[in-house]
TORMIMI-204878 format. One record per residue: residue number from 0; residue in three letters; x, y, z of N, C-alpha, C, O in turn. Coordinates in Angstrom, 1 decimal, decimal comma. Atoms other than C-alpha are relative to their C-alpha. Example, Ala and Ser with C-alpha at 12.3 -4.5 7.8 and 13.67 -1.06 7.14 Angstrom:
<recs>
+-----+--------+--------+--------+--------+--------+--------+--------+--------+--------+--------+--------+--------+--------+
| num | residu |     nx |     ny |     nz |    cax |    cay |    caz |     cx |     cy |     cz |     ox |     oy |     oz |
+-----+--------+--------+--------+--------+--------+--------+--------+--------+--------+--------+--------+--------+--------+
|   0 |    ALA |    0,9 |   -1,2 |    0,0 |   12,3 |   -4,5 |    7,8 |    0,9 |    1,2 |    0,0 |    1,9 |    1,2 |    0,7 |
|   1 |    SER |   -0,9 |   -1,1 |    0,0 |   13,7 |   -1,1 |    7,1 |   -0,8 |    1,1 |    0,8 |   -0,3 |    2,2 |    0,9 |
+-----+--------+--------+--------+--------+--------+--------+--------+--------+--------+--------+--------+--------+--------+
</recs>
This chain:
<recs>
+-----+--------+--------+--------+--------+--------+--------+--------+--------+--------+--------+--------+--------+--------+
| num | residu |     nx |     ny |     nz |    cax |    cay |    caz |     cx |     cy |     cz |     ox |     oy |     oz |
+-----+--------+--------+--------+--------+--------+--------+--------+--------+--------+--------+--------+--------+--------+
|   0 |    UNK |   -0,9 |    0,0 |   -1,1 |   25,0 |  -14,8 |   -0,9 |    0,1 |   -1,5 |    0,5 |   -0,9 |   -2,2 |    0,5 |
|   1 |    UNK |   -0,3 |    1,3 |   -0,4 |   26,6 |  -18,0 |    0,3 |    0,8 |    0,1 |    1,3 |    1,9 |    0,7 |    1,4 |
|   2 |    UNK |   -0,7 |   -0,1 |   -1,3 |   27,5 |  -18,4 |    4,0 |    1,2 |   -1,0 |    0,0 |    1,0 |   -2,2 |   -0,3 |
|   3 |    UNK |   -1,3 |    0,9 |    0,0 |   31,1 |  -19,8 |    4,4 |    0,3 |   -0,5 |    1,4 |    0,7 |   -1,6 |    1,5 |
|   4 |    UNK |   -0,3 |    0,4 |   -1,4 |   31,5 |  -19,8 |    8,2 |   -1,0 |    0,6 |    0,9 |   -1,4 |    1,8 |    0,7 |
|   5 |    UNK |    0,8 |   -0,5 |   -1,2 |   29,4 |  -19,4 |   11,3 |    0,8 |   -0,4 |    1,2 |    1,0 |   -1,5 |    1,5 |
|   6 |    UNK |   -0,8 |    0,3 |   -1,1 |   31,5 |  -19,0 |   14,4 |   -0,5 |    0,7 |    1,2 |   -0,8 |    1,9 |    1,1 |
|   7 |    UNK |    0,4 |   -0,6 |   -1,3 |   30,5 |  -18,4 |   18,0 |    1,2 |    0,4 |    0,8 |    2,0 |   -0,4 |    1,1 |
|   8 |    UNK |   -1,1 |   -0,4 |   -0,8 |   32,8 |  -16,3 |   20,1 |   -0,5 |    0,9 |    1,1 |   -1,0 |    2,0 |    0,8 |
|   9 |    UNK |    0,4 |   -0,8 |   -1,1 |   32,1 |  -15,0 |   23,6 |   -1,4 |    0,6 |    0,0 |   -1,6 |    1,7 |    0,3 |
|  10 |    UNK |    1,3 |   -0,5 |    0,1 |   28,4 |  -14,7 |   23,0 |   -0,4 |    0,7 |   -1,3 |   -1,5 |    1,2 |   -1,5 |
|  11 |    UNK |    0,2 |   -0,6 |    1,3 |   28,8 |  -13,2 |   19,6 |    0,0 |   -1,0 |   -1,1 |    0,5 |   -2,1 |   -0,9 |
|  12 |    UNK |   -0,1 |    0,9 |    1,2 |   28,2 |  -14,8 |   16,2 |    0,6 |    0,7 |   -1,2 |    0,2 |    1,8 |   -1,5 |
|  13 |    UNK |   -0,7 |   -0,5 |    1,2 |   30,5 |  -14,2 |   13,3 |   -0,5 |   -0,7 |   -1,2 |   -0,3 |   -1,9 |   -1,3 |
|  14 |    UNK |    0,4 |    0,6 |    1,3 |   29,1 |  -14,8 |    9,8 |    0,9 |    0,5 |   -1,1 |    1,1 |    1,7 |   -1,3 |
|  15 |    UNK |   -0,9 |   -0,3 |    1,1 |   31,5 |  -14,9 |    6,9 |   -0,7 |   -0,5 |   -1,2 |   -1,1 |   -1,7 |   -1,3 |
|  16 |    UNK |    0,8 |    0,4 |    1,2 |   29,8 |  -15,0 |    3,5 |    0,6 |    0,6 |   -1,3 |    1,3 |    1,6 |   -1,3 |
|  17 |    UNK |   -0,4 |   -0,4 |    1,3 |   30,5 |  -14,7 |   -0,2 |   -1,2 |    0,6 |   -0,7 |   -2,3 |    0,0 |   -0,8 |
|  18 |    UNK |    1,1 |   -0,7 |    0,6 |   28,3 |  -12,1 |   -1,9 |    0,0 |   -0,3 |   -1,5 |    0,8 |   -1,0 |   -2,1 |
|  19 |    UNK |    0,2 |    0,2 |    1,4 |   27,1 |  -12,0 |   -5,5 |    1,2 |    0,5 |   -0,9 |    1,3 |    0,1 |   -2,0 |
|  20 |    UNK |   -1,1 |   -0,5 |    0,8 |   30,2 |  -10,1 |   -6,6 |    1,3 |   -0,9 |    0,2 |    2,4 |   -0,6 |   -0,2 |
|  21 |    UNK |   -1,0 |    1,0 |   -0,2 |   32,3 |  -13,1 |   -5,5 |    1,1 |    0,5 |    1,0 |    2,3 |    0,0 |    0,9 |
|  22 |    UNK |   -0,9 |   -0,5 |   -1,0 |   34,0 |  -11,2 |   -2,7 |   -0,6 |   -0,4 |    1,4 |   -1,8 |   -0,7 |    1,5 |
|  23 |    UNK |    0,5 |    0,5 |   -1,3 |   33,8 |  -12,1 |    1,0 |   -0,1 |    1,2 |    0,9 |    0,6 |    2,2 |    0,9 |
|  24 |    UNK |    0,4 |   -1,0 |   -1,0 |   32,3 |  -10,1 |    3,8 |   -0,2 |   -0,7 |    1,3 |   -0,4 |   -1,9 |    1,4 |
|  25 |    UNK |    0,4 |    0,6 |   -1,2 |   31,5 |  -10,6 |    7,4 |   -1,0 |    0,9 |    0,7 |   -1,0 |    2,1 |    0,5 |
|  26 |    UNK |    0,9 |   -0,7 |   -0,9 |   28,8 |   -9,6 |    9,9 |    0,1 |   -0,6 |    1,3 |    0,5 |   -1,7 |    1,5 |
|  27 |    UNK |   -0,1 |    0,5 |   -1,4 |   28,6 |   -9,9 |   13,6 |   -1,4 |    0,2 |    0,6 |   -2,1 |    1,2 |    0,4 |
|  28 |    UNK |    1,2 |   -0,1 |   -0,8 |   25,5 |  -10,6 |   15,7 |    0,4 |    0,0 |    1,5 |    1,1 |   -1,0 |    1,9 |
|  29 |    UNK |   -0,4 |   -0,1 |   -1,4 |   25,9 |   -9,5 |   19,3 |   -0,9 |   -0,9 |    0,9 |   -1,8 |   -1,5 |    0,4 |
|  30 |    UNK |    0,7 |    0,8 |   -0,9 |   24,7 |  -11,2 |   22,4 |   -1,5 |    0,3 |    0,2 |   -2,3 |   -0,5 |    0,7 |
|  31 |    UNK |    1,4 |   -0,4 |   -0,1 |   21,4 |   -9,3 |   22,3 |   -0,8 |   -0,2 |   -1,3 |   -2,0 |    0,1 |   -1,4 |
|  32 |    UNK |    0,6 |    0,3 |    1,3 |   20,7 |  -10,3 |   18,7 |    0,1 |    1,1 |   -1,0 |   -0,6 |    1,0 |   -2,1 |
|  33 |    UNK |   -0,1 |   -1,1 |    0,9 |   21,6 |   -7,0 |   17,0 |    1,1 |   -0,4 |   -1,0 |    2,3 |   -0,8 |   -0,6 |
|  34 |    UNK |   -1,0 |    0,3 |    1,1 |   23,4 |   -7,5 |   13,6 |    0,7 |    1,2 |   -0,4 |    0,2 |    2,3 |   -0,5 |
|  35 |    UNK |   -0,9 |   -1,0 |    0,5 |   26,3 |   -5,4 |   12,5 |    0,7 |   -0,4 |   -1,2 |    1,3 |   -1,5 |   -1,3 |
|  36 |    UNK |   -0,7 |    0,3 |    1,3 |   27,5 |   -5,3 |    8,9 |    1,1 |    1,0 |   -0,2 |    1,1 |    2,1 |    0,4 |
|  37 |    UNK |   -1,2 |   -0,8 |    0,3 |   30,8 |   -3,9 |    7,7 |    0,2 |    0,2 |   -1,4 |   -0,3 |   -0,7 |   -2,2 |
|  38 |    UNK |   -0,2 |   -0,3 |    1,5 |   31,8 |   -2,3 |    4,4 |    1,2 |   -0,7 |   -0,6 |    1,5 |   -0,6 |   -1,8 |
|  39 |    UNK |   -1,3 |    0,6 |    0,5 |   35,1 |   -4,3 |    4,2 |   -0,3 |   -1,1 |   -1,0 |   -1,3 |   -1,8 |   -0,8 |
|  40 |    UNK |    0,1 |    1,2 |    0,9 |   35,5 |   -6,8 |    1,3 |    1,4 |   -0,6 |    0,0 |    2,4 |    0,0 |    0,1 |
|  41 |    UNK |   -1,3 |    0,8 |    0,0 |   38,1 |   -9,6 |    1,1 |    0,0 |   -0,9 |   -1,2 |   -1,1 |   -1,3 |   -1,7 |
|  42 |    UNK |   -0,2 |    1,0 |    1,1 |   39,4 |  -11,9 |   -1,6 |   -0,2 |   -1,4 |    0,4 |   -0,6 |   -2,2 |   -0,4 |
|  43 |    UNK |    0,1 |    1,4 |   -0,5 |   39,3 |  -15,0 |    0,6 |   -0,9 |    0,0 |    1,2 |   -1,0 |    0,9 |    2,0 |
|  44 |    UNK |    0,8 |    0,2 |   -1,2 |   37,0 |  -16,4 |    3,3 |    0,9 |    0,0 |    1,2 |    0,6 |    0,5 |    2,3 |
|  45 |    UNK |   -0,9 |    0,0 |   -1,2 |   40,1 |  -16,9 |    5,5 |    0,3 |    1,4 |    0,4 |    0,4 |    1,6 |    1,6 |
|  46 |    UNK |   -0,3 |   -1,3 |   -0,3 |   41,0 |  -13,3 |    5,3 |   -1,2 |    0,7 |    0,7 |   -1,0 |    1,5 |    1,7 |
|  47 |    UNK |    1,2 |   -0,6 |   -0,6 |   37,4 |  -12,2 |    6,1 |   -0,2 |   -0,6 |    1,4 |   -0,6 |    0,1 |    2,3 |
|  48 |    UNK |    0,1 |    0,6 |   -1,4 |   37,4 |  -14,7 |    9,1 |    1,0 |    0,6 |    1,0 |    0,6 |    0,9 |    2,1 |
|  49 |    UNK |   -1,0 |   -0,6 |   -0,9 |   40,6 |  -13,3 |   10,5 |   -0,4 |    1,4 |    0,4 |   -0,3 |    1,8 |    1,6 |
|  50 |    UNK |    0,4 |   -1,4 |   -0,3 |   39,4 |   -9,7 |   10,3 |   -1,3 |    0,0 |    0,8 |   -1,5 |    0,9 |    1,7 |
|  51 |    UNK |    1,2 |    0,1 |   -0,8 |   36,0 |  -10,7 |   11,6 |    0,2 |   -0,4 |    1,4 |   -0,4 |    0,2 |    2,3 |
|  52 |    UNK |   -0,4 |    0,4 |   -1,3 |   37,5 |  -12,4 |   14,6 |    0,6 |    1,2 |    0,8 |    0,3 |    1,4 |    2,0 |
|  53 |    UNK |   -0,6 |   -1,2 |   -0,6 |   39,5 |   -9,2 |   15,3 |   -1,2 |    1,0 |    0,4 |   -1,1 |    1,7 |    1,4 |
|  54 |    UNK |    1,2 |   -1,0 |   -0,3 |   36,2 |   -7,1 |   15,1 |   -0,8 |   -0,5 |    1,2 |   -1,2 |    0,3 |    2,0 |
|  55 |    UNK |    0,7 |    0,6 |   -1,2 |   34,5 |   -9,5 |   17,6 |    0,8 |    0,3 |    1,2 |    0,2 |    0,7 |    2,2 |
|  56 |    UNK |   -0,8 |   -0,3 |   -1,2 |   37,4 |   -9,0 |   20,0 |   -0,2 |    1,4 |    0,4 |   -0,3 |    1,7 |    1,6 |
|  57 |    UNK |    0,1 |   -1,4 |   -0,3 |   37,1 |   -5,2 |   19,7 |   -1,4 |    0,2 |    0,6 |   -1,6 |    0,9 |    1,6 |
|  58 |    UNK |    1,3 |   -0,2 |   -0,5 |   33,3 |   -5,4 |   20,2 |   -0,2 |   -0,6 |    1,4 |   -0,8 |    0,0 |    2,3 |
|  59 |    UNK |    0,0 |    0,6 |   -1,3 |   33,7 |   -7,7 |   23,2 |    0,7 |    0,9 |    1,0 |    0,1 |    1,1 |    2,1 |
|  60 |    UNK |   -0,7 |   -0,9 |   -1,0 |   36,2 |   -5,4 |   24,9 |   -0,8 |    1,2 |    0,2 |   -0,8 |    1,7 |    1,3 |
|  61 |    UNK |    0,8 |   -1,2 |   -0,1 |   34,0 |   -2,4 |   24,2 |   -1,2 |   -0,3 |    0,9 |   -1,5 |    0,5 |    1,8 |
|  62 |    UNK |    1,2 |    0,3 |   -0,8 |   30,9 |   -4,1 |   25,7 |    0,4 |   -0,4 |    1,4 |   -0,3 |   -0,1 |    2,4 |
|  63 |    UNK |   -0,5 |    0,3 |   -1,3 |   33,0 |   -5,4 |   28,6 |    0,4 |    1,2 |    0,9 |    0,2 |    1,2 |    2,1 |
|  64 |    UNK |   -0,4 |   -1,3 |   -0,6 |   34,3 |   -1,9 |   29,4 |   -0,7 |    1,1 |   -0,6 |   -0,1 |    1,8 |   -1,4 |
|  65 |    UNK |    0,8 |   -1,1 |    0,6 |   31,6 |    0,6 |   28,5 |    0,7 |    1,3 |    0,2 |    1,2 |    1,6 |    1,2 |
|  66 |    UNK |   -0,5 |   -1,4 |   -0,1 |   32,7 |    4,1 |   27,7 |   -1,1 |    1,0 |    0,2 |   -1,8 |    1,4 |   -0,7 |
|  67 |    UNK |    1,1 |   -0,9 |   -0,3 |   30,3 |    6,4 |   29,5 |    0,4 |    1,5 |   -0,1 |   -0,4 |    2,4 |    0,1 |
+-----+--------+--------+--------+--------+--------+--------+--------+--------+--------+--------+--------+--------+--------+
</recs>
């Protein structure tokens, strides 16, 4: 695994990395330190970064407005 990008967004950390199959993936670490991995794979780091940022926005909105 090779880390391509580490981006901090609203208390979350987005990690974009290239795995051994030469495809790109992303993971998110939330403000409490919990890591979330996703099954999505991408051909480019740019594409993984765009989708990862969108996932962070969804997580931020969900944490900001809890669904009880």
